[in-house]
C-alpha positions as a printed Julia matrix, in Angstrom:
291×3 Matrix{Float64}:
  49.45  124.51   82.31
  48.11  122.06   84.87
  44.64  122.72   86.25
  44.05  123.81   89.83
  42.64  120.38   90.69
  45.79  118.66   89.39
  48.05  121.01   91.36
  46.01  120.43   94.55
  46.25  116.68   94.06
  49.99  116.89   93.6
  50.41  119.04   96.72
  48.37  116.52   98.7
  50.46  113.65   97.33
  53.75  115.35   98.22
  52.49  116.14  101.73
  51.59  112.47  102.24
  55.07  111.46  101.06
  56.63  113.99  103.41
  54.72  112.5   106.35
  56.12  109.07  105.46
  59.71  110.31  105.14
  59.46  112.16  108.46
  58.15  109.03  110.17
  60.92  106.91  108.63
  63.51  109.45  109.79
  62.24  109.2   113.37
  62.26  105.39  113.26
  65.78  105.33  111.8
  66.99  107.79  114.45
  65.66  105.58  117.24
  67.22  102.45  115.76
  70.48  104.29  115.05
  70.87  105.2   118.7
  70.85  101.55  119.76
  72.95  100.37  116.79
  75.53  103.1   117.37
  75.87  102.2   121.04
  76.47   98.54  120.16
  79.03   99.35  117.45
  81.0   101.79  119.6
  80.92   99.48  122.63
  82.44   96.66  120.55
  85.52   98.63  119.49
  87.4    98.62  122.85
  86.77   94.9   123.27
  88.1    94.15  119.77
  91.2    96.27  120.42
  91.91   94.61  123.77
  91.36   91.13  122.35
  93.8    91.81  119.5
  96.42   93.12  121.94
  95.99   90.06  124.15
  96.4    87.71  121.2
  99.49   89.6   120.04
 100.98   89.24  123.54
 100.23   85.52  123.63
 101.55   84.93  120.11
 104.81   86.71  120.93
 105.46   84.16  123.72
 105.11   81.15  121.43
 108.43   80.02  119.9
 108.46   79.35  116.14
 107.88   75.76  115.07
 110.73   73.79  113.55
 108.78   73.03  110.38
 107.95   76.7   109.89
 104.21   76.09  110.15
 102.05   78.78  111.81
 101.0    78.43  115.43
  97.36   78.01  114.35
  95.68   77.0   111.03
  93.77   80.3   110.95
  97.12   82.12  110.7
  98.31   80.14  107.67
  99.19   82.46  104.81
  99.37   81.03  101.3
  99.15   82.14   97.68
  95.68   83.46   96.89
  94.3    81.22   94.16
  90.83   80.76   95.62
  89.19   83.72   97.34
  85.85   84.32   99.05
  84.48   87.85   99.3
  81.8    88.61  101.9
  79.51   91.42  100.72
  77.6    93.09  103.57
  74.68   95.26  102.47
  71.35   96.29  103.93
  68.09   94.38  103.77
  66.18   97.54  102.83
  66.64  100.54  100.6
  65.83  104.25  101.02
  69.32  104.77  102.45
  70.96  106.91   99.79
  74.06  105.35   98.23
  74.6   102.88  101.1
  73.93   99.69   99.12
  75.2   101.07   95.82
  78.6   101.86   97.35
  78.96   98.29   98.62
  78.06   96.8    95.23
  80.46   99.17   93.51
  83.3    98.18   95.87
  82.54   94.48   95.32
  82.63   94.99   91.54
  85.98   96.75   91.83
  87.37   93.92   93.98
  86.19   91.32   91.45
  87.76   93.28   88.59
  91.1    93.67   90.39
  91.1    89.99   91.42
  90.67   88.9    87.8
  93.47   91.22   86.74
  95.71   89.47   89.3
  94.81   86.1    87.79
  92.44   84.95   90.55
  89.74   83.09   88.65
  88.26   81.11   91.53
  86.37   83.92   93.25
  82.99   83.46   94.93
  80.7    85.61   97.04
  79.05   85.21  100.41
  76.25   87.76  100.54
  74.72   89.11  103.74
  71.76   91.37  103.06
  68.9    91.42  100.57
  70.03   94.36   98.44
  73.42   92.88   97.52
  71.75   89.54   96.81
  69.22   91.19   94.47
  72.08   92.85   92.59
  74.61   90.0    92.34
  72.25   87.1    91.65
  71.85   88.51   88.13
  75.62   88.74   87.56
  78.17   86.18   86.44
  80.09   86.02   89.71
  79.32   82.71   91.5
  77.54   83.0    94.85
  78.71   80.51   97.47
  76.03   81.48   99.99
  73.37   84.18  100.21
  71.48   85.26  103.31
  68.84   87.86  102.44
  67.09   89.23  105.48
  70.16   88.54  107.59
  69.89   91.74  109.65
  66.36   91.02  110.83
  67.85   88.88  113.63
  71.39   90.21  113.95
  73.27   88.78  116.91
  76.55   87.31  118.04
  75.3    83.77  117.32
  74.42   84.48  113.68
  77.75   86.28  113.15
  79.66   83.36  114.68
  77.78   80.92  112.43
  78.97   82.77  109.33
  82.53   83.13  110.67
  82.86   79.45  111.58
  81.6    78.33  108.19
  84.24   80.51  106.52
  86.92   79.23  108.92
  86.03   75.63  108.11
  86.46   76.19  104.37
  89.74   78.02  104.98
  91.22   75.36  107.28
  90.13   72.64  104.83
  92.11   74.38  102.08
  89.08   75.12   99.91
  89.87   78.85   99.95
  93.14   80.7   100.45
  91.77   84.01  101.72
  88.52   85.62  102.85
  87.78   89.32  102.47
  84.79   91.41  103.51
  83.32   94.6   102.02
  81.14   96.68  104.32
  80.23  100.2   105.39
  82.12  101.4   108.45
  80.24  103.77  110.74
  82.05  107.06  111.24
  79.28  109.4   112.35
  75.7   110.2   111.5
  76.55  111.83  108.17
  79.6   109.79  107.19
  79.95  106.1   106.32
  83.08  104.72  104.65
  83.21  101.56  102.55
  85.99   99.27  103.76
  87.58   96.16  102.26
  89.1    94.08  105.03
  90.84   90.7   105.09
  89.23   88.27  107.51
  91.33   85.17  106.79
  94.09   84.37  107.29
  94.09   86.2   110.59
  96.91   88.64  111.13
  98.22   90.1   114.37
 100.86   92.22  112.69
 100.69   95.9   113.54
  98.99   95.18  116.86
 100.97   96.5   119.78
 101.27   93.93  122.56
 101.19   95.07  126.19
 104.65   95.7   127.6
 104.1    93.75  130.81
 105.1    90.1   131.01
 102.66   87.47  132.24
 102.64   83.94  133.56
 100.3    81.88  131.38
  98.12   79.04  132.57
  97.45   77.02  130.5
 100.32   77.27  127.99
 100.33   80.17  125.48
  99.69   77.85  122.51
  96.57   76.47  124.22
  95.31   79.98  124.92
  96.0    80.97  121.32
  94.03   78.0   119.97
  91.11   78.98  122.2
  91.09   82.71  121.53
  91.75   82.83  117.78
  88.35   81.36  116.75
  86.68   83.78  119.15
  88.72   86.61  117.65
  87.41   85.68  114.2
  83.82   85.39  115.47
  83.96   88.78  117.12
  85.69   90.31  114.1
  82.75   89.28  111.94
  80.27   90.48  114.57
  82.04   93.83  114.77
  81.83   94.24  110.98
  78.09   93.54  111.07
  77.52   95.99  113.93
  79.39   98.71  112.04
  77.37   98.04  108.88
  74.08   98.03  110.78
  74.82  101.37  112.46
  75.99  102.84  109.14
  72.76  101.73  107.44
  70.48  103.49  109.92
  72.66  106.61  109.79
  72.46  106.63  105.99
  68.71  106.03  106.04
  68.1   108.79  108.57
  70.17  111.24  106.51
  68.39  110.23  103.29
  64.93  110.6   104.85
  65.86  113.99  106.31
  66.97  115.18  102.87
  63.8   113.75  101.3
  61.63  115.58  103.85
  63.39  118.88  103.12
  63.05  118.34   99.36
  59.36  117.58   99.8
  58.94  120.81  101.77
  60.62  122.79   99.0
  58.42  121.08   96.41
  55.29  121.89   98.43
  56.31  125.57   98.62
  56.94  125.65   94.87
  53.64  123.95   94.05
  51.74  126.23   96.44
  53.23  129.26   94.71
  52.26  127.82   91.32
  48.75  127.1    92.61
  48.31  130.64   93.95
  49.5   132.13   90.67
  47.17  129.94   88.64
  44.28  130.74   90.97
  45.01  134.47   90.77
  45.22  134.28   86.97
  41.88  132.47   86.86
  40.23  135.07   89.11
  41.68  137.89   87.01
  40.42  136.25   83.84
  36.93  135.87   85.28
  36.9   139.54   86.37
  37.97  140.64   82.92
  35.22  138.54   81.35
  32.62  140.04   83.73
  33.77  143.61   83.05
  33.87  143.0    79.3
  30.36  141.51   79.4
  29.03  144.47   81.37
  30.57  146.94   78.95
  29.06  145.04   76.03
  25.59  145.41   77.53
  25.89  149.19   77.89
């Protein structure tokens, strides 16, 4: 059985850990509030932008050669694919990063079963980079520490680099794996196609409009912005989901530490009582021996 000094040391250590987890929970909660507001505010804009593009695209007559109205809409056989893995830069967030890596591994496995051999990764976040740099899947680009300065400009930089490779014909499709923010206790891993862009399933407004300039000019202007904002929206969702996962994990860790402290305190009191009882027995036995 551990000595009283060892038990006291362990109680002190667990209390120090509990103070850290409580502080991290408070920090995550504060950051979550801002990240959640940004993620939720982006959803109506993304929905309206998609509806506007669908309305504009429906007014453009099909080309005689059958080519799409914009290169970013070109759909072709998927022989070369890029997968964007979006993880966190830090840990202590439960299964947040593990779920992303597991979904990426499943995507890679299914792609190879379909005969797609030319598959590469674009990694955003330190934890996914630490995991996949030791694997056999080629990494096209890695950006550890990406979320330290998350903004629309950094998201657009990534989106435009992917668009350039797609338009040049280097890749046939781009997918992204990320955690979608649902609520504080729920984050869902999503696999979403970024390129080619698709407006199918988007309901266009019923009203008719007069366009100036021409619809094809508007489409060429808005589609790159739609891709940029799509990437930015994914990053905002992942960022909010990370802080929600971290806050939940730190709350659970604080509660577990409290339970461990109670258990250790009970063990300490029992050991202390047993020691006192033993000393009393020794004193009584010694006194009786002297009589």
